[in-house]
N, C-alpha and C positions, 0 to 999 in steps of 0.2 A: 165137568164138561159133558155134553150130550152127543159126542161124536158118533158113538155106536147106535144111538137112537135114529140118526139120520142116514148113516152109512154102515149098516150092520155087517156087510161083507168086505169091508176095506179097513185095514189097520191104519191108524194114524202114524205117519212116519216121524213127525216131529211136532212140537207144540206150535200152533199157528200164532202169528203175530200180525198186528195191524198198525197202521199210522193213526195217530190220535192227536187231538188238540183239546185243551181245556179252555172253555170260553164261558164268560159270565154275561148273559144278556138280560136286560131289565124287563122284557116282556115276552110272554109265551108266543105271540105272533111272530116276533123277530126270530125266536128259536126255531119255530116251524118253518119259516121262510128259509132260514139258513140250512136246516136239514134237508129241505126239499131241493135246494140248489146243489148241495153236496151229493145227493142221490142222483140227480141228473148228470152231474159231472162224473160220478162213478160209472154210470151207464155209458156215457160217451167214451170215457177212457177205456173201459172194458171192450167196447165195440171196436175202437181204434186198434187196441193191442191184439185182439183176436184176428182182425184183418191182417195186421202187420205180420204176425207169426204164421198165418196160413200162407202168406206169399213166399216165405223162405226164411230159414234161420241163419244161413250163412251169408256173409256180405257179398261173396261172389255171385250167389243166386239173386240177391236183390239188385246188384249192379247189372246183371244180365237182363233182369226184368225191366229195369229203367231204360236200358239200351233198346231192347226189343219193342217195348210199347211206346216209348217216347223219344227214341233216337237221342238219348242223353247219356253221354259218357261221364259217369259220376267222377271218375278220377281226374277229369279235365276241369272240374269246378274249382274255384278258388278255395284255398284251405280254410279261410274264415267261414265259408258256407258249408264245407264238408265237416269240419271239426269243431265249429262253433268259435266264439270269441269271448274273451273275458277282459274286463278292465279292473284295475286295482289302483286305488288312490292312496298314495303314501303321504302322510302329513309330514312336512319338513319345517324345521324351525326357521322363522323369518330372520335372516341376517341383514343387518344394515351396513351399507357400504359407506366408508368414510373417504373423503377426499384427502389426498396427501399433498 
């Protein structure tokens, strides 16, 4: 690893890790297009997260910001919007009803 080459005055606290996918595309153009879109997505995500963390790391600070700027009391929002929602589909055996 070339950490010291790029950051000579900073020790590496732990081994870095990254999200990765293994994909097999038939043409180089498709690979280039895919990598280009991932790079743009990475930029947008980094920009979004940088803004988010600059606004405040504590939920009370973010709630106060929402109230001050937008008159939105986040705690009054429905739980499905505050906490997200999830659906789970459980497959059940189809039982036939018999007449008695």
